[in-house]
C-alpha positions in Angstrom: 312.8 -102.6 9.2 311.3 -104.0 6.0 308.9 -107.0 6.3 309.5 -109.8 3.8 306.9 -112.5 3.3 307.2 -116.0 1.8 304.3 -118.3 1.5 305.0 -122.0 1.5 303.6 -124.0 -1.5 300.4 -126.1 -0.7 302.4 -129.4 -1.1 305.0 -128.4 1.4 305.1 -130.4 4.6 307.4 -129.3 7.4 307.6 -132.1 10.0 308.3 -131.5 13.7 312.0 -131.1 14.5 312.9 -130.7 10.8 314.1 -127.7 8.9 313.8 -126.4 5.3 316.0 -123.9 3.5 314.4 -121.1 1.4 316.7 -119.5 -1.0 316.2 -116.2 -2.9 316.1 -116.2 -6.7 319.8 -115.1 -7.1 320.9 -118.1 -5.0 318.8 -120.6 -6.9 322.0 -122.3 -8.3 322.8 -123.5 -4.8 319.5 -125.3 -4.5 319.3 -128.9 -3.2 316.3 -131.1 -3.9 314.7 -130.3 -0.6 315.2 -126.5 -0.8 312.5 -124.0 -1.8 313.0 -120.8 -3.9 311.5 -117.4 -2.9 311.4 -116.3 -6.6 309.9 -112.9 -5.8 312.8 -112.0 -3.4 316.2 -110.9 -4.5 317.6 -110.8 -0.9 316.4 -111.6 2.6 318.0 -108.3 3.8 319.6 -109.9 6.8 321.6 -107.7 9.1 322.8 -107.5 12.7 319.3 -107.9 14.1 316.3 -109.7 12.6 313.2 -111.7 13.5 311.9 -114.7 11.5 308.3 -115.8 12.2 306.3 -118.8 11.0 302.6 -118.0 10.7 300.0 -120.6 9.9 297.1 -120.2 7.5 294.9 -118.8 10.3 297.4 -116.0 11.0 298.7 -117.5 14.2 302.4 -117.2 15.2 303.6 -120.8 15.3 307.4 -120.2 15.7 309.8 -117.3 16.0 313.6 -116.8 15.8 315.1 -113.6 17.0 318.7 -112.9 16.2 320.6 -110.0 17.7 324.2 -109.2 17.3 325.9 -107.6 20.3 329.3 -106.0 20.1 331.4 -105.9 23.3 
């Protein structure tokens, strides 16, 4: 599938055991004060299966989430 990339702003601090919401440009109206906007993306292109990976400035994988939908 397609790879989408979002780079956190330099002033963004994600503390352990906390979360942050990143909205695409069309969903900017739903933004809360702690949310970020991926202004270059019109959609995250989510589907039945996807992988989200958090990579640090050194290119190391720091966290991953894999979502698979299984029909039975």
